[in-house]
N, C-alpha and C positions, 0 to 999 in steps of 0.2 A: 423607471418599469420597477413593477413589484417584483417579490421574488420569486413568484410561482412562473410567471413570462422570463423572467433569467430563467428557471431550472429549465421550461420548453424549450428554451433557444440552443439547451445541450443533448438534446435528444436527437438532432443529427449526427453528433459524436460518439453515441453509443457503439459504433462499431470497433471508433479507436481505444474507448473504456477496458471492450471486454478484450482486443487483443493487446493492451497492456496487461489488463487482468490476468490471461493466459500466460502470459511472459512471466510475470511474477511467481507463479504454480512452478516455472521451472526452476528459477530460482530458488523456489520453498524447499523441490525434491533436493535441487544438488548441496541445499545446508543440512537438509537431511542426512543425506549422505555423508556428507561430513560427518556429524556429529556419530553417527553407528558405527563409522568407518569403512566404507562401505565405498567400493572404485568403481562398479560397473552396474547400471540399471539395463534392464528389457524394459523396454516399454512395447503393448501389442494391443488393440484395439480395444482388449477385453480384461488386462492386466499389467501390474507394472511390479514386475521383479525386483529385490534388492539383493545384491550378489557382494559382498563381502565376511566378515567373523560367522555372519549368521546370512541365511537364505529366508527373506520373505516376500511373500507372493501371494496378491491380491488384487483386488478393482480395482482400488484406492489406494494410496499413506496418507496418514495425516503422520504431522512433524511433530517434534515435540512442544512445537510454539500452538496447537492446536490447530492450523491451517491443514485444507483436505486437498490433494491434487487427485484425478478421479483420470486413472488409464482413456478413458475413449476423449477427455480432453487433450491431453502430455502427448498419446499418441497423434493428434489432429496436429498440432501445435507442431510435432517434431517433423511428420509429414511435410506441412511447409516449407520449415525452415531447413531441410536436409535438400529437400526438392526432388525428391525423389518419393515411387512406394514401395514398402516392404511390407512383409508383414508382422514385423518387427524391428525393432530400430533398438539396437546397443548402445550406449553413451554413459562415458565416462564423466563425473561430474564438473571437471575440468572444461568438457568437451561443451556441456550443458553453459559455462559461463563463457565461454566464448560463443556459442549461438544468440544465446539473448545478447551478450554484446553486440551482434553485430547487428539482429531485430532493432535492436536500441538505436541503433547508429540511423542503420536506414527509417526509422521512423521519427527520429529527430530530421531529416533532413527529407523529407513524406510532404505530399499535399494534405493528408489527414492534418498531423501536428499546424499546420501555418493555417489550415480553416478555423480550428480552434481557436488558434491567438488570433484572427480575427474577430471571432464569436467574443471573445473575452475582450476586446477593447469595443468591440459592438455594444456589449450591453454594460460597459463601464468598469468593467473590473481591467486589469491589467495584467497580461502574459506571467511579471516576474511577481506577481503579488503576493499570492499563495505557498511560492518556494521561499522567497527571501522576506516573507513576514519579518517583523519581532516578535522575539516571544512576548507570551505574555506575563504580563507585571504579576506579581505577587499583592495580595489585599493589603499589606504595609505598605507596599510601596506606592498602592493606587491612593490610599486613605492621607489626607494632611495633616502633619504630626502638631497640634499646638506647640508656642513657644512657653520654654519652662518656667513657671513661676512658684511662685513662692508656699509651703507647703499650707493648705485649708483644711478646718477643720470638720468637713463635709463636701468632700473636690467632688463638682459636678461628674453625672453619669454621660462618655462619649454618646453619643447619638448612633443607634444603627444605620448600618446605608441604605437609602434607599431604593437602591436596586444589588444584586450579587453580580460580584464582579465577575465580567467573564470567564471562561476556561478554558484556556491552552488544547492541543490537541495531547500535549506530555500529562497534561491531569485528565483528560479522559483516559489515556490508556494505561496512566496508575489505577485507574478504577477499576480495571480489567475489558474497556475495550479495543483489544488487540487491533492491530490493522489488518492482521492477517485472516480474521473474520470478518466479512462484508457481512451489510446489515441488509439482514430480509426485506 
């Protein structure tokens, strides 16, 4: 199966991915609140208001790591997690963490994640492969070393590798591709 077909098999799981992304936004908001020293945030459909040493109110919050949490999304997610309608939700960062933990536990036991695992199995990937993948080796570890030989007047120059070694996720993040900023 080629890569495009494998990617197409994931289309049925877009709702799961969006839900996970939205939950991640709440965790990022809680982390941002902790960085700022905020104790409470008020979230309505139009504004996020952070209350702490300073008060900040806007239609969205950009964290110190560059992630953007929009009020409309945060409000919709909280509405679902709290299970009732309100014009505004007041939450502490601890409550955000607890709500997120409960939602993750529900996802882990739900049909959507089982269906995703089945899709991974069907396309030849294993559900634990992405999470448990070994870290990428450094280029030095991938290049075989020649045995030590006596010094020569003109030692041979090593050949350039035919292919660039693969980059791990951490290498990509180090170059500025932060995981909090989804690709466009």
